[in-house]
C-alpha positions as a printed NumPy array, in Angstrom:
array([[-48.939,  13.442,  11.371],
       [-48.941,  15.613,  14.465],
       [-45.656,  17.216,  15.42 ],
       [-46.205,  16.019,  18.965],
       [-46.156,  12.403,  17.734],
       [-42.477,  12.673,  16.769],
       [-40.619,  10.91 ,  19.561],
       [-36.913,  10.233,  19.227],
       [-34.365,  10.303,  22.038],
       [-31.74 ,  11.916,  19.784],
       [-34.086,  14.686,  18.648],
       [-36.025,  17.032,  20.933],
       [-38.973,  18.829,  19.314],
       [-41.531,  21.307,  20.604],
       [-43.799,  24.05 ,  19.272],
       [-43.676,  27.297,  21.229],
       [-45.178,  30.613,  20.215],
       [-45.807,  29.409,  16.684],
       [-42.216,  28.226,  16.202],
       [-41.144,  24.614,  15.802],
       [-37.991,  24.152,  17.883],
       [-35.618,  21.259,  17.149],
       [-32.622,  20.3  ,  19.275],
       [-30.179,  17.643,  18.092],
       [-29.665,  15.593,  21.251],
       [-26.624,  13.409,  20.709],
       [-24.073,  15.575,  22.483],
       [-21.64 ,  12.756,  23.329],
       [-21.192,  12.152,  19.587],
       [-21.114,  15.892,  18.768],
       [-24.637,  15.412,  17.406],
       [-23.414,  13.267,  14.505],
       [-26.394,  12.131,  12.458],
       [-27.683,   8.6  ,  12.816],
       [-30.204,   7.102,  10.396],
       [-32.817,   7.436,  13.129],
       [-32.096,  11.146,  13.463],
       [-32.375,  11.647,   9.701],
       [-35.734,   9.906,   9.69 ],
       [-37.026,  11.801,  12.726],
       [-35.909,  15.152,  11.281],
       [-37.607,  14.354,   7.984],
       [-40.818,  13.35 ,   9.726],
       [-41.057,  16.453,  11.91 ],
       [-40.235,  18.854,   9.07 ],
       [-42.795,  17.208,   6.821],
       [-45.387,  17.457,   9.585],
       [-44.656,  21.092,  10.342],
       [-44.567,  22.364,   6.773],
       [-48.359,  22.016,   6.509],
       [-49.206,  22.723,  10.158],
       [-50.809,  26.198,  10.504],
       [-49.709,  26.298,  14.159],
       [-46.066,  26.354,  13.01 ],
       [-44.96 ,  29.596,  11.369],
       [-41.178,  28.983,  11.43 ],
       [-38.636,  26.314,  12.382],
       [-35.392,  26.673,  14.36 ],
       [-32.691,  24.051,  14.896],
       [-29.698,  23.844,  17.245],
       [-27.326,  21.253,  18.715],
       [-27.195,  20.198,  22.355],
       [-23.787,  20.612,  23.987],
       [-21.871,  19.072,  26.864],
       [-21.231,  21.078,  30.023],
       [-17.458,  21.076,  30.515],
       [-17.925,  22.126,  34.14 ],
       [-20.325,  19.29 ,  34.977],
       [-19.423,  16.003,  33.272],
       [-22.541,  14.272,  32.027],
       [-24.622,  17.446,  32.086],
       [-25.796,  19.2  ,  28.933],
       [-26.118,  22.805,  27.787],
       [-28.603,  24.137,  25.231],
       [-26.   ,  25.28 ,  22.685],
       [-22.938,  23.263,  21.749],
       [-21.544,  21.51 ,  18.699],
       [-24.243,  21.829,  16.068],
       [-23.453,  18.62 ,  14.186],
       [-20.193,  16.842,  13.394],
       [-21.645,  15.166,  10.293],
       [-22.807,  11.669,   9.513],
       [-21.943,   8.794,  11.825],
       [-18.797,   7.565,  10.068],
       [-18.342,   4.621,  12.444],
       [-21.74 ,   3.388,  11.268],
       [-20.577,   3.845,   7.66 ],
       [-17.532,   1.689,   8.365],
       [-19.444,  -1.076,  10.12 ],
       [-22.262,  -1.104,   7.579],
       [-19.867,  -1.213,   4.625],
       [-17.984,  -4.182,   6.041],
       [-21.207,  -6.021,   6.928],
       [-22.969,  -5.28 ,   3.635],
       [-25.758,  -3.618,   5.625],
       [-28.402,  -2.163,   3.241],
       [-29.059,   0.628,   5.759],
       [-25.891,   2.285,   4.429],
       [-27.694,   2.878,   1.12 ],
       [-30.8  ,   4.022,   2.99 ],
       [-28.795,   6.528,   5.008],
       [-27.456,   8.446,   2.02 ],
       [-30.705,   8.361,   0.063],
       [-32.735,   9.631,   3.021],
       [-30.125,  12.166,   4.146],
       [-29.92 ,  13.75 ,   0.696],
       [-33.711,  13.873,   0.434],
       [-33.732,  15.657,   3.81 ],
       [-31.162,  18.169,   2.532],
       [-33.441,  18.974,  -0.408],
       [-36.482,  19.271,   1.867],
       [-34.665,  21.888,   3.96 ],
       [-33.531,  23.807,   0.884],
       [-37.088,  23.978,  -0.482],
       [-38.795,  24.445,   2.893],
       [-41.801,  26.782,   2.568],
       [-41.403,  28.349,   6.023],
       [-38.544,  30.252,   7.657],
       [-35.832,  27.824,   8.752],
       [-33.337,  29.21 ,  11.273],
       [-30.121,  27.306,  11.995],
       [-28.113,  28.167,  15.146],
       [-24.631,  27.027,  14.113],
       [-22.526,  27.147,  17.249],
       [-19.423,  24.967,  17.664],
       [-18.622,  22.244,  15.128],
       [-20.588,  22.226,  11.868],
       [-19.104,  19.627,   9.559],
       [-20.188,  17.394,   6.702],
       [-23.771,  16.329,   7.255],
       [-24.151,  19.23 ,   9.685],
       [-23.808,  21.578,   6.734],
       [-26.427,  19.534,   4.919],
       [-29.059,  20.315,   7.545],
       [-27.934,  23.925,   7.908],
       [-26.233,  25.047,   4.73 ],
       [-29.276,  24.669,   2.512],
       [-31.295,  27.27 ,   4.351],
       [-32.01 ,  29.99 ,   1.808],
       [-30.776,  33.549,   2.436],
       [-33.08 ,  36.037,   4.111],
       [-35.667,  37.383,   1.674],
       [-37.34 ,  40.77 ,   1.486],
       [-39.866,  41.846,   4.159],
       [-43.25 ,  40.279,   3.538],
       [-41.866,  37.105,   1.969],
       [-42.563,  34.193,   4.276],
       [-39.779,  31.806,   3.295],
       [-36.893,  33.785,   4.79 ],
       [-34.208,  31.544,   6.295],
       [-31.103,  32.288,   8.273],
       [-27.856,  30.593,   9.274],
       [-26.455,  32.128,  12.463],
       [-22.814,  31.542,  13.409],
       [-20.678,  32.67 ,  16.358],
       [-16.942,  33.196,  16.964],
       [-16.997,  29.616,  18.328],
       [-18.288,  28.136,  15.067],
       [-15.985,  25.752,  13.213],
       [-17.202,  24.873,   9.728],
       [-15.638,  22.31 ,   7.387],
       [-16.345,  19.77 ,   4.698],
       [-13.443,  17.441,   5.604],
       [-14.424,  14.401,   3.553],
       [-11.235,  14.112,   1.466],
       [ -9.55 ,  13.213,   4.772],
       [-11.585,   9.974,   4.852],
       [-11.482,   9.157,   1.146],
       [-14.935,  10.604,   0.488],
       [-16.153,  13.852,  -1.083],
       [-18.125,  16.855,   0.257],
       [-21.61 ,  15.42 ,  -0.132],
       [-25.028,  16.51 ,   1.266],
       [-25.123,  19.03 ,  -1.58 ],
       [-21.577,  20.192,  -0.908],
       [-20.915,  20.453,  -4.607],
       [-23.834,  22.871,  -4.881],
       [-23.105,  25.222,  -1.993],
       [-19.304,  25.146,  -2.236],
       [-19.334,  25.865,  -5.96 ],
       [-21.328,  29.019,  -5.222],
       [-18.764,  30.491,  -2.816],
       [-16.982,  33.604,  -4.126],
       [-14.086,  32.97 ,  -6.481],
       [-12.518,  29.571,  -5.892],
       [-13.004,  29.419,  -2.134],
       [-15.272,  26.419,  -2.729],
       [-12.516,  24.42 ,  -4.401],
       [-10.154,  25.307,  -1.56 ],
       [-12.606,  24.16 ,   1.127],
       [-13.647,  21.05 ,  -0.806],
       [-10.135,  19.835,  -1.562],
       [ -8.355,  20.643,   1.706],
       [-11.245,  20.111,   4.129],
       [ -9.813,  23.024,   6.135],
       [-11.804,  24.409,   9.065],
       [-13.015,  28.016,   8.94 ],
       [-14.567,  30.211,  11.607],
       [-17.865,  32.041,  11.723],
       [-16.607,  35.254,  10.122],
       [-15.111,  33.364,   7.185],
       [-18.313,  31.367,   6.804],
       [-20.262,  34.604,   6.367],
       [-17.668,  35.934,   3.914],
       [-17.851,  32.682,   1.934],
       [-21.655,  32.737,   1.757],
       [-21.975,  29.645,   3.948],
       [-23.653,  31.588,   6.776],
       [-25.687,  34.775,   6.988],
       [-24.903,  36.522,  10.278],
       [-22.246,  36.444,  13.005],
       [-23.487,  36.975,  16.568],
       [-21.866,  36.561,  20.015],
       [-22.232,  33.039,  21.385],
       [-23.767,  34.433,  24.567],
       [-26.583,  35.967,  22.485],
       [-27.874,  32.613,  21.253],
       [-30.187,  31.722,  24.179],
       [-31.88 ,  35.116,  24.002],
       [-32.288,  34.893,  20.236],
       [-33.712,  31.373,  20.538],
       [-36.304,  32.601,  23.012],
       [-36.985,  35.734,  20.939],
       [-38.202,  33.571,  18.07 ],
       [-40.994,  32.116,  20.167],
       [-41.881,  35.432,  21.828],
       [-41.46 ,  38.001,  19.058],
       [-42.019,  35.916,  15.935],
       [-39.848,  35.959,  12.832],
       [-40.016,  39.733,  12.257],
       [-38.985,  40.62 ,  15.799],
       [-36.343,  37.916,  15.76 ],
       [-34.727,  39.275,  12.579],
       [-34.644,  42.717,  14.164],
       [-32.875,  41.245,  17.207],
       [-30.341,  39.508,  14.947],
       [-29.618,  42.8  ,  13.177],
       [-28.977,  44.485,  16.527],
       [-26.724,  41.726,  17.84 ],
       [-24.732,  41.031,  14.655],
       [-21.018,  41.694,  14.964],
       [-18.092,  42.094,  12.594],
       [-15.557,  39.294,  12.488],
       [-12.005,  38.653,  11.365],
       [-12.268,  36.875,   7.999],
       [ -8.919,  35.136,   7.451],
       [ -9.846,  33.899,   3.977],
       [-10.061,  37.477,   2.739],
       [ -6.538,  38.14 ,   4.019],
       [ -5.147,  35.228,   1.977],
       [ -5.802,  37.315,  -1.115],
       [ -6.538,  36.672,  -4.746],
       [ -3.234,  34.915,  -5.629],
       [ -4.088,  32.121,  -3.189],
       [ -7.647,  32.039,  -4.527],
       [ -6.34 ,  31.811,  -8.09 ],
       [ -4.326,  28.694,  -7.231],
       [ -7.538,  26.771,  -6.64 ],
       [ -8.905,  27.949,  -9.977],
       [ -6.341,  25.833, -11.85 ],
       [ -7.751,  23.189, -14.164],
       [ -6.246,  20.109, -12.501],
       [ -5.176,  18.979,  -9.032],
       [ -1.56 ,  18.876, -10.197],
       [ -2.011,  22.419, -11.474],
       [ -3.343,  23.503,  -8.071],
       [ -0.341,  21.987,  -6.279],
       [  2.125,  23.594,  -8.671],
       [  0.421,  26.982,  -8.381],
       [  0.531,  26.81 ,  -4.584],
       [  4.248,  26.064,  -4.748],
       [  4.839,  29.042,  -7.032],
       [  2.698,  31.335,  -4.874],
       [  4.895,  30.426,  -1.938],
       [  3.043,  32.177,   0.895],
       [  2.686,  30.496,   4.279],
       [ -1.023,  29.871,   3.589],
       [ -0.313,  28.435,   0.148],
       [  2.414,  26.063,   1.341],
       [  0.237,  24.936,   4.251],
       [ -2.61 ,  24.169,   1.842],
       [ -0.213,  22.278,  -0.417],
       [  0.986,  20.135,   2.515],
       [ -2.622,  19.414,   3.474],
       [ -3.506,  18.292,  -0.049],
       [ -0.574,  15.872,  -0.038],
       [ -2.172,  14.142,   2.972],
       [ -5.606,  13.734,   1.394],
       [ -6.81 ,  10.891,  -0.829],
       [ -5.213,  11.534,  -4.24 ],
       [ -8.032,   9.743,  -6.038],
       [-10.74 ,  11.711,  -4.272],
       [ -8.96 ,  15.036,  -4.817],
       [ -9.406,  14.5  ,  -8.553],
       [-13.01 ,  13.361,  -8.091],
       [-13.843,  16.324,  -5.845],
       [-12.405,  18.933,  -8.189],
       [-14.56 ,  17.516, -10.987],
       [-17.582,  17.416,  -8.643],
       [-17.364,  21.11 ,  -7.745],
       [-16.827,  22.18 , -11.334],
       [-19.834,  20.153, -12.543],
       [-22.069,  21.276,  -9.665],
       [-21.544,  24.945, -10.5  ],
       [-23.935,  24.446, -13.436],
       [-26.464,  22.25 , -11.592],
       [-29.616,  22.683,  -9.547],
       [-29.463,  21.26 ,  -6.036],
       [-31.697,  18.34 ,  -7.065],
       [-29.36 ,  17.392,  -9.912],
       [-26.314,  17.825,  -7.711],
       [-27.768,  15.542,  -5.026],
       [-28.543,  12.902,  -7.645],
       [-24.947,  13.138,  -8.876],
       [-23.636,  12.842,  -5.323],
       [-25.857,   9.822,  -4.683],
       [-24.213,   8.172,  -7.688],
       [-20.777,   9.153,  -6.406],
       [-21.28 ,   7.796,  -2.903],
       [-22.321,   4.41 ,  -4.294],
       [-19.055,   4.324,  -6.249],
       [-17.073,   5.32 ,  -3.157],
       [-18.119,   2.19 ,  -1.278],
       [-18.393,  -0.045,  -4.366],
       [-15.668,   1.134,  -6.731],
       [-16.237,  -1.626,  -9.237],
       [-14.347,   0.039, -12.08 ],
       [-11.222,  -0.25 ,  -9.922],
       [-12.142,  -3.675,  -8.516],
       [-12.457,  -2.289,  -4.982],
       [-15.247,  -2.691,  -2.467],
       [-15.755,  -2.93 ,   1.288],
       [-12.468,  -2.957,   3.169],
       [-10.463,  -2.191,   0.005],
       [-12.46 ,   0.921,  -0.877],
       [-10.843,   4.32 ,  -0.433],
       [-13.613,   5.487,   1.909],
       [-13.549,   2.511,   4.27 ],
       [ -9.758,   2.781,   4.459],
       [ -9.976,   6.497,   5.218],
       [-12.509,   5.978,   8.01 ],
       [-10.42 ,   3.134,   9.429],
       [ -7.348,   5.348,   9.694],
       [ -9.171,   8.315,  11.212],
       [-11.885,   6.877,  13.452],
       [-11.412,   3.119,  13.921],
       [ -7.717,   2.257,  14.296],
       [ -6.885,   5.97 ,  14.646],
       [ -3.386,   5.517,  13.253],
       [ -3.905,   8.503,  10.932],
       [ -1.932,   6.653,   8.254],
       [ -4.385,   5.811,   5.476],
       [ -3.058,   3.606,   2.698],
       [ -4.368,   5.606,  -0.246],
       [ -4.591,   3.871,  -3.615],
       [ -3.181,   5.382,  -5.797],
       [ -0.652,   6.817,  -3.37 ],
       [  0.111,   9.998,  -5.298],
       [ -1.816,  12.695,  -7.153],
       [  0.306,  12.151, -10.256],
       [ -0.744,   8.473, -10.443],
       [ -4.468,   9.2  , -10.832],
       [ -5.729,   8.901, -14.418],
       [ -8.918,  10.269, -16.027],
       [-10.168,   6.687, -16.454],
       [-10.111,   6.292, -12.669],
       [-12.17 ,   9.446, -12.146],
       [-14.804,   9.456, -14.913],
       [-16.816,   6.396, -13.723],
       [-17.607,   8.141, -10.403],
       [-19.981,  10.339, -12.424],
       [-21.783,   7.501, -14.207],
       [-25.083,   6.609, -12.553],
       [-25.619,   2.994, -11.454],
       [-29.358,   3.52 , -11.995],
       [-31.596,   4.404, -14.943],
       [-32.946,   7.95 , -14.55 ],
       [-36.494,   6.82 , -13.713],
       [-35.243,   4.337, -11.092],
       [-32.782,   6.665,  -9.375],
       [-33.242,   6.738,  -5.566],
       [-33.675,  10.529,  -5.767],
       [-35.671,  10.657,  -9.001],
       [-38.519,  12.49 ,  -7.249],
       [-36.433,  15.565,  -6.318],
       [-37.293,  18.673,  -8.325]])
């Protein structure tokens, strides 16, 4: 397939100077991923990975011009995640495209992680959920002469989060894999609370590779096409800046709280620690889905020992259980995830009716079935991932 044959209104693609340039073009929705975007991204990346005219790939998100309503700017919110309104509608309607979305999105995440050419993500503005899936799996920069170097650029404007516990879901798109590999127990903190961090913290947590001024992005984007990957990396090194990493200031006692064995243990440790950051995190956890807090803690701990392929298969199992929680007799409108999306994005009352209502009411028997696969290994939707 020729790269020029990829035509999708929500995805702009071109090859310039040997670089495949991708712009997510759904600015009004903060570039949230639709199924069409997932399919178009997969198609263009598959086409370019074997195209000798394409030596590297770069991706960014189109933004809205606050000075000219309706106009766009080349760098804005990278991607706010998956289209959760679609998830809600599809779950209520029994639309099979909901299953397709997660299977194809996770396969795309793995494709990016294993991509044989440099993959450069320009992560300005909001980078949440599924946005991390198409950016966070870029591999770190390799030694000179190795062709598969990849880079995740952030700016002081970047806002990164995996906020899924706020909608009764879990940090998917390989979140278990990349969060579990953050230093210490930062991954558990980010996974459980869904808190937003800035560009400097993202670099400190290993979720990004370099912090640059936002105003440098257009020049760096153009430098890729003009100077190639080697010249581009040199430009990044020149323009990189130091940032204020707030996570580091929270200190090891706060980090140790999220290393506790259970969710109840985490909450108790935060109370004992007593700092402003600890008590704020504790209050946040009390607002999240109690059931999914337990599921997420188990997810991150399991993923620490997994390859990305195995983690994505586990997460595909988990997401099926989120929308069809048969072991609890819940599905569709009664599922934790549909209720969470309703409260946040549909009715917007921000008062989800979590079931169970408290962390202390969740039992191991409620959690364990989330990690049982609905499919035999050879029939798993992601069986082909290696």
